C-alpha atoms as one frame of an Amber mdcrd trajectory, in Angstrom:
protein
  52.750  38.170 201.422  51.174  37.154 198.102  50.563  40.054 195.665  46.791
  39.431 195.593  46.680  40.339 199.317  48.077  43.793 198.589  44.729  44.962
 197.286  42.419  42.880 199.464  39.646  44.147 201.704  38.477  42.148 204.697
  35.035  42.831 206.115  33.996  41.596 209.534  30.599  42.090 211.137  30.464
  41.372 214.855  27.498  39.650 216.492  24.726  41.960 217.686  22.148  41.249
 220.362  18.601  40.518 219.172  17.309  43.814 220.542  19.798  45.853 218.497
  19.748  43.748 215.341  17.103  45.724 213.406  18.668  49.166 214.009  22.142
  47.734 213.367  21.065  46.248 210.044  19.418  49.526 209.008  22.489  51.619
 209.875  24.788  49.097 208.197  22.795  49.201 204.952  22.010  52.911 204.898
  25.219  54.415 206.219  28.186  52.129 206.891  28.180  50.134 203.628  27.896
  53.230 201.376  30.699  54.879 203.380  32.785  51.712 203.070  32.245  51.654
 199.312  33.335  55.294 199.047  36.396  54.592 201.229  37.390  51.637 199.008
  36.891  53.696 195.829  39.082  56.490 197.248  41.708  53.936 198.298  41.781
  52.420 194.805  42.554  55.833 193.334  44.899  57.005 196.106  48.663  57.217
 196.096  50.809  54.120 195.784  52.426  54.879 199.150  49.018  54.848 200.844
  47.981  51.697 199.000  51.093  49.787 200.072  50.494  50.373 203.778  47.853
  48.826 206.013  44.673  50.822 206.715  41.402  50.230 208.482  37.973  51.755
 208.887  35.373  50.598 211.384  32.021  51.573 212.804  30.818  50.860 216.317
  27.189  51.020 217.392  26.574  51.637 221.076  22.898  52.034 221.882  21.606
  54.632 219.435  25.047  56.170 218.771  27.356  55.308 215.879  31.095  56.010
 215.988  33.734  55.805 213.266  37.437  54.952 213.498  40.119  55.226 210.793
  43.431  53.381 211.095  42.860  52.389 214.729  42.353  55.965 215.937  39.862
  56.619 218.764  36.230  56.337 217.723  34.546  59.624 216.844  30.767  60.197
 216.921  28.918  59.976 213.606  25.686  61.802 212.861  22.919  59.260 212.347
  20.370  59.815 209.573
């Protein structure tokens, strides 16, 4: 694996139905992206052992509920603003 991949971050946003698009966009901007930025900042300053292994963070919106998963663990409910 090339060295520049060691510190890369891949962001994927899944398609959302038209009826959920507005609330999804709002939650993405107000909650998920700031949390992602904080997660990346913490990762950049974390231990070398943590940095050299693969990690993930993801949010899932189901209806009006948001859930969070770290490193492929089961999704846990998140308090919406």
